[in-house]
C-alpha positions as CSV (number, residue, x, y, z in Angstrom):
1,M,0.0,0.0,0.0
2,T,1.3,3.5,-0.9
3,R,0.1,6.8,0.5
4,K,1.1,10.2,-0.7
5,I,2.0,12.4,2.3
6,L,5.0,14.5,1.4
7,N,5.4,15.9,-2.1
8,R,9.1,16.1,-1.8
9,G,10.3,13.4,-4.3
10,L,11.3,10.6,-1.9
11,S,9.6,7.5,-0.6
12,I,9.7,5.8,2.7
13,T,8.8,2.1,3.3
14,F,8.2,0.8,6.8
15,F,9.2,-2.9,7.4
16,G,8.0,-3.0,11.0
17,H,9.5,-2.2,14.4
18,A,12.3,0.3,13.5
19,C,13.3,-0.8,9.9
20,F,12.8,1.7,7.1
21,K,13.8,2.0,3.4
22,I,14.3,5.5,2.1
23,V,14.5,6.1,-1.6
24,S,15.9,9.6,-2.2
25,P,14.7,12.0,-5.0
26,D,17.7,10.9,-7.2
27,G,17.0,7.2,-6.5
28,T,19.5,6.3,-3.8
29,N,18.2,3.3,-1.8
30,I,19.0,3.4,1.9
31,V,17.8,0.8,4.4
32,I,17.9,1.7,8.1
33,D,18.3,-1.0,10.9
34,P,17.5,-4.0,8.7
35,W,15.8,-6.5,11.2
36,L,13.9,-8.3,8.5
37,K,13.9,-12.1,9.0
38,N,12.8,-12.7,12.6
39,N,10.9,-9.4,13.0
40,P,7.3,-10.5,13.8
41,Q,6.0,-7.3,12.1
42,A,8.0,-7.9,8.9
43,V,6.6,-10.9,7.0
44,D,8.7,-11.6,3.9
45,A,10.5,-8.3,4.3
46,F,13.9,-9.7,3.4
47,E,12.6,-10.9,0.1
48,N,10.8,-7.7,-0.6
49,V,13.3,-5.1,0.5
50,G,14.5,-4.7,-3.1
51,K,17.6,-2.8,-4.3
52,T,19.8,-1.6,-1.4
53,D,22.7,0.8,-2.0
54,Y,23.4,1.7,1.6
55,I,22.6,0.3,5.1
56,L,22.5,2.5,8.1
57,V,22.9,0.8,11.5
58,S,22.0,2.8,14.6
59,H,23.3,0.4,17.2
60,G,24.2,-3.3,17.8
61,H,21.1,-4.8,19.3
62,G,19.6,-7.6,17.4
63,D,16.3,-5.8,16.6
64,H,18.3,-3.2,14.7
65,F,21.6,-4.7,13.6
66,G,19.5,-7.7,12.6
67,D,20.2,-8.9,9.1
68,T,22.9,-6.4,8.3
69,L,25.5,-8.9,7.4
70,E,23.3,-11.0,5.1
71,L,21.7,-8.0,3.4
72,A,25.1,-6.4,2.8
73,E,26.6,-9.6,1.3
74,Q,23.5,-10.3,-0.9
75,S,23.0,-6.7,-2.1
76,G,26.6,-5.5,-2.2
77,A,25.5,-2.5,-0.2
78,T,27.8,-0.3,1.8
79,V,27.2,-0.3,5.6
80,I,27.4,2.9,7.6
81,S,27.7,2.5,11.4
82,I,29.6,3.7,14.4
83,H,33.3,2.8,14.5
84,E,33.1,-0.2,16.8
85,I,30.4,-1.9,14.7
86,S,32.4,-1.2,11.5
87,Q,35.4,-3.0,13.0
88,Y,33.1,-6.0,13.9
89,L,31.9,-6.0,10.3
90,L,35.5,-6.1,9.0
91,L,36.1,-9.2,11.1
92,K,33.0,-10.7,9.6
93,G,34.1,-10.1,6.0
94,I,32.6,-6.8,5.0
95,P,35.5,-5.2,3.2
96,E,36.7,-1.6,3.8
97,E,35.4,-0.3,0.5
98,R,31.8,-1.2,1.6
99,N,32.2,-0.5,5.3
100,I,32.1,3.1,6.6
101,G,32.8,3.5,10.3
102,M,32.0,7.0,11.7
103,N,31.1,8.7,14.9
104,K,28.6,11.3,16.2
105,G,28.9,14.7,14.5
106,G,30.4,13.2,11.4
107,T,28.8,13.4,7.9
108,V,29.1,11.1,4.9
109,V,27.7,11.8,1.4
110,L,25.7,8.9,0.0
111,G,24.7,9.8,-3.6
112,D,22.4,12.8,-3.3
113,T,22.0,12.4,0.5
114,R,24.1,13.8,3.3
115,V,23.9,11.6,6.4
116,T,25.0,12.9,9.7
117,M,25.4,10.7,12.8
118,V,23.8,12.3,15.8
119,H,23.4,11.5,19.5
120,A,21.0,8.9,21.0
121,L,20.6,7.9,24.6
122,H,20.7,4.1,24.6
123,S,23.0,1.2,25.0
124,S,24.6,-0.9,22.2
125,S,26.0,-4.4,22.1
126,I,26.1,-7.4,19.8
127,T,25.2,-10.9,21.1
128,E,27.2,-13.7,19.5
129,D,27.5,-17.3,20.8
130,D,26.1,-16.3,24.1
131,H,28.7,-13.6,24.5
132,I,28.0,-9.8,24.7
133,I,30.3,-7.8,22.4
134,Y,30.7,-4.0,23.0
135,A,29.3,-2.1,20.0
136,G,30.1,1.5,20.8
137,D,27.4,4.1,21.4
138,A,23.9,4.1,20.0
139,A,23.2,6.8,17.5
140,G,20.6,8.5,15.4
141,F,20.9,9.9,11.8
142,V,19.9,13.1,10.1
143,M,19.5,12.7,6.3
144,R,19.5,15.8,4.2
145,F,18.6,15.6,0.5
146,N,19.6,17.8,-2.4
147,N,16.1,19.2,-2.7
148,G,16.4,20.7,0.9
149,F,14.3,18.1,2.7
150,S,15.7,16.9,6.0
151,L,14.7,13.8,7.9
152,Y,15.7,12.8,11.5
153,Y,15.8,9.1,12.4
154,A,16.2,9.0,16.2
155,G,17.0,5.4,16.6
156,D,16.5,3.9,20.1
157,T,16.6,6.7,22.5
158,S,15.1,8.6,25.4
159,V,14.3,12.3,25.0
160,F,17.3,14.5,25.6
161,G,17.7,18.3,25.6
162,D,20.1,18.4,22.7
163,M,17.3,17.4,20.4
164,K,16.8,21.1,20.3
165,L,20.3,21.5,18.9
166,I,19.4,18.9,16.2
167,A,16.4,21.0,15.4
168,D,18.4,24.2,15.2
169,M,21.2,22.8,13.1
170,Y,19.3,20.5,10.7
171,K,15.7,21.7,10.8
172,P,14.2,18.3,10.1
173,E,10.8,18.4,8.5
174,L,10.2,14.7,9.4
175,A,11.1,13.0,12.6
176,I,11.0,9.2,13.0
177,L,10.7,8.6,16.7
178,P,10.3,5.5,19.0
179,I,7.3,5.5,21.3
180,G,7.0,2.0,22.6
181,D,8.3,2.7,26.2
182,H,10.4,0.5,28.5
183,Y,13.5,0.3,26.3
184,V,12.9,3.6,24.5
185,M,10.8,6.7,24.8
186,G,7.1,6.3,25.6
187,P,4.3,8.5,24.1
188,E,4.8,11.2,26.8
189,E,8.5,11.4,26.2
190,G,7.8,11.4,22.5
191,R,5.6,14.5,22.9
192,W,8.4,16.3,24.7
193,A,10.8,15.2,21.9
194,C,8.4,16.8,19.3
195,Q,8.4,20.0,21.3
196,L,12.2,20.1,21.0
197,I,12.5,19.0,17.4
198,N,9.5,20.9,16.1
199,P,9.0,18.8,12.9
200,H,6.2,19.1,10.4
201,Y,5.6,15.4,10.4
202,V,6.3,12.5,12.8
203,I,6.4,8.8,12.1
204,P,6.2,6.7,15.3
205,M,8.2,3.4,15.4
206,H,9.4,0.8,17.9
207,F,6.0,-0.1,19.3
208,G,3.9,-3.2,19.7
209,T,6.5,-5.7,18.6
210,F,6.8,-7.2,22.0
211,P,4.4,-7.1,25.0
212,V,6.7,-5.0,27.0
213,L,6.5,-2.2,24.4
214,T,3.2,-0.8,25.7
215,G,3.3,2.7,24.1
216,T,0.8,3.0,21.3
217,P,0.2,5.5,18.4
218,D,-3.3,6.1,19.8
219,T,-1.9,7.4,23.1
220,F,0.8,9.4,21.3
221,Q,-1.8,11.0,19.1
222,K,-4.0,11.9,22.1
223,L,-1.0,13.6,23.8
224,M,-0.1,15.4,20.6
225,V,-3.5,17.1,20.3
226,K,-1.9,20.2,21.9
227,M,0.6,20.3,19.0
228,P,-1.7,20.5,16.0
229,R,1.1,21.9,13.7
230,V,2.6,18.4,13.8
231,T,1.1,15.8,11.6
232,I,1.5,12.2,12.9
233,V,1.8,9.6,10.1
234,V,1.2,6.1,11.5
235,M,2.6,3.5,9.0
236,K,1.7,-0.1,8.7
237,P,4.4,-2.7,8.1
238,G,4.9,-3.0,4.4
239,E,3.4,0.4,3.6
240,T,5.1,3.1,1.5
241,I,4.5,6.8,1.7
242,Q,5.6,9.2,-1.0
């Protein structure tokens, strides 16, 4: 299913939980946090993800790092992640030419898209053979397109005061925010985040996948009634907006 929401020349597909595919106005295909195979919200997502030029990884937890290795190997995509995860990927066979490690505040150019890694308040680790591997800090991403449109993918995070700095510096028209509570922001924290970011549009994510994620879009929408300037776009898994 496809809806037209933003007439800005890009498309966004939601694959459930926190996984999105962004196709830029010039056709750059970017997949964020590709948890595709064992994601209960993403039936057949791995088979349907389509062309992938770049993969952005916000942190190492399995519901975000997910199928990064397999998708990168199958598609030939370049992976962009924090330094520690990029070093892990090197050990797993993703070569340097398709493996960009970076850190918060840094920017990389991916086709017609400038991607800046920004702060997130969350932990990050990779579980392998019953061992916990340190995976650096969790992060978010700001994506700025050649047509002037700016998108903020918060990743897993709590609300934090420097979201106002992200707003002032990058002026995102669209924010993709977690609202599920327990491991991330809940709806109330999401409302405070919107006050700091001041976007035109918000897509809620990271809700309903597990019973512990009790925050819902309905609750979020009720809390956001006092901010009518912000349009909330609730996407269903498999849906695309243009």
